[in-house]
N, C-alpha and C positions, 0 to 999 in steps of 0.2 A: 619567594616563600621560604620560611625556615625549614630546616631539615627535620625539626621536631614539632610535634603537635603539643607536647607538654614537656616542660623542664622545671625542676625545683633546684634551687641553689641555697645551701645552708639552711634548709627548712627545719625549724626547731619549734617544739612545743613543751612548755614547762607548766606543771601544776604546782605552784608553790616551789618547794625544793625538789620535787620529782621531775626528772628529765625524761618525759615519755617519748620524745623524738628529738634527736640531736644531730644537727648538721647534715641533713639528708640531701644528697646531690643525686638527682634522678632524671632520666630522660626517656621519652617514648616517641618513636618515629611514626610518621603517617602510615597507617595500615598495619602497624606492628601490634602483636598481642604479647603482653608481658605478665608473668605471674609474680605476685608478691607473697613470699612465704616466710615463716618464722614461727617460733613457739608462742604460746599464749603470753600476752604482755610484751611482745617483742617490738610493738609500735606500728603494726600493720594498719589497724583500724584508725589509729591516731593520724597516721599519714594520710589516709583517705579523707578523714574529717577536715584536715587542713586544706586540702586541694579543693574540696567541695564547699568550704566555708561553713560547715556545721559548727565549727569552732574557729576562732581567729588565732592565727599563728603568733608565736612569741617573737620569732625572728625569721629571716630568710626571705627568699623571693620565689614567686610562682610565675612562670612565663607560659601562657597558653596561646596557641595559634600565632606565635611569633611576637606577642606583646605582653609586657608585665601586667598582671591582674591582681586585684585585691577585692574579691567579691564580698559584698555586705552579708550575704547569706546563701543558702542552697538554691533558692529560687533564681537569684541572679546568675549563679553558676549554670543552672539548667537553661536559662534563657540565652546564655552564651554558647551553649552546645554541649554541655557535659551532662549526660544521663547516668544516674546512679541507682543501683540496687543495694540498699542498706540492709543490714541484718534485721533491722526492725521492720522492714518492708514498707512502712509509711503508707499504709492503706487505710481508707475510711470504712470501718466495719458496717455502718448502716447504709452504705451506698452500693449500688449494683456494679457490675463489671464496666459497662461503658462510662458511668460516672467516675469510676476510679481511674480509668485510662485517661480521661480528659480532665481530671482534677487540676484546676489551675490554668487550663487552656481550653475551656469549654467553647463549643461552637454555638452560635446564636442565629436564630431567624431574624431577630430584631434586638438591637442593643440600645436601650434608652435608660441607663441607670437602673433604678428599682423596677422599671417596667419592662426590662429585657425579657425576651422569650428564648429559651434554649431550643436548639435544633436537635431534639433527642433522636429523631430518625437518622439523621446524618451521623451522629456519634455512634449509634448502634451499628450502622452499616460499616463504618470505619473500624469499629471494634472487631466485627466479624472478619474483616479483611486482615486485621493485625493478627488475630488468633490463627487464621488460616496460614498466613505467611510464616509465623513462628511455630506452627504445628502444635499449638497449645489447645487441648480439648477441655472445654468447660460445658457440661451438659445444659446448663441454663444460665445465660449471661444476665438475666433479669433478677437473679437471686442476690440478696445482700451478701457481701463478702463474709460477714460473721457466720453464715450458714455453710461455708465451704471448709474443706479439709486444709490442713497446713500446707500440703503439697500444692493444692489448687491455688491457694492464696499466693504462694511463692511464685508459681507459674504466671499468675496475673501480673505480679510486680515485674517479673522479667519480661513478659510480653509487652508491657507498657514501655519499658526502657528500650527494648529492641525496636519497637514500632516507631518511636520518635527519635531514635539515634541519629545524631547529625554529625558531630565532630569527634566525640569521645564517649566511650561507655566504661563505667567502673562497676564491678560486681564484687561485693564483699561477702564471701562465703555463701554463694548462691545456692549450693546444694547441700549445705550442712545438715538440714533436717528432712531431706527428701529420700524417698525409696529409690530402688534401682531404676524403675521405669521412668520416674519423674526426673531423676538425675540425667538419664540418657537424653531426655527431651530438652533439658536445659543445655546440655553439651552440644546438641544439634543446633540450638539457637546461636550459641557462640560460634560454631563453625559457619553458620549463615552470615554472621557479622564479618567474619574473616573474608568470606567470598565477596561481600559488598565493600571491602576495603575500610571498614570502620575500626579504628584502633581501640584496644581494650586493655584495661588493667584488671586482672583477676586475682583477688585475695583468696587463697585456698590452703587448707591443710592436706588436701588430697593429692599426693605426689603422682599417683597414677593419672589423675585428671590433668594435672599440670603438664606432664610430659606428653600427654595426648593432644593438648590444645594450644600451647603457646610457643612463641619463638625464643623467648629469653626468660630467665628466672632471676629475680632479685631477692636476696636473702636479708631479712632484718634480724638483728639480735640485740637485745637490751637497748632498743631505741635508735640503733645505728644500722646503716646499710653496710653489710660486711662482704657481700659478693654480688656480682652481676655476671651471669654466665649464659652463654648460648646453650639452648636445650640440647643441640646435637653434639656439644663438646663436653657434656657432663653426664652424671647419672645420679640415681637416687641416693646412693651411699655418700657421694660427694656432697650433695645438698644437705643431707642429715649431718654431716661433719661440720658444716658451716652453722647450721641451726643450733647444734649442741655446743659449739665452741671448740671442738677438737681441732678445727682449722680456724686460725685467727681471722683471716679475710681482709682483703683490701678492695675498695671499689674498682671496678674494671670499666 
């Protein structure tokens, strides 16, 4: 088995003449939690979109679970074991919570093409189990997502990711729009993933959160990785120095 669940080698993304991501060499060990930090436009979300095949990379390699991969799209990445919480949440507003949790992986009583019958009871039961496991509180899971608060919607998206986590979880700014209580809830979900040995990439601007939750911090600046530092061997001032360019940085 490979030492790493994920590696990128020379990962690059260009939009015409704009180099949004340049020669990113990154690795993530089994069970490791790594934060990806940097200023706005540093390349963090671009990096995530290349790994999950929301966009196709311009150059470079992605090695997942010991083998080179070139996913056709996010669905294929998910089927391979990468669960992602995007900033856009990717929820269906008109569907209830169970339908959103099982979107694209529905359970059926009978599967006969257009005559298939969904097993709504089983999906509801498993949804309640998932919410209990992740400590996410939704007063009425039968409510359409559009009727829920921003915090509830975010928690549904995160609960879906945590419930189906298999090989790797990626969270892109999961608490950016949440209040204190909901943020604490999400952080507890992340700790639960750590206890289960599920590796995580956490994109975050919140350095307090980063130092509380991860093993290692990778800093992006202007589309490049400029530092990779053990959490217990650095501090907030050091990280800010790399983010702002006070320190030049070399990959570690």
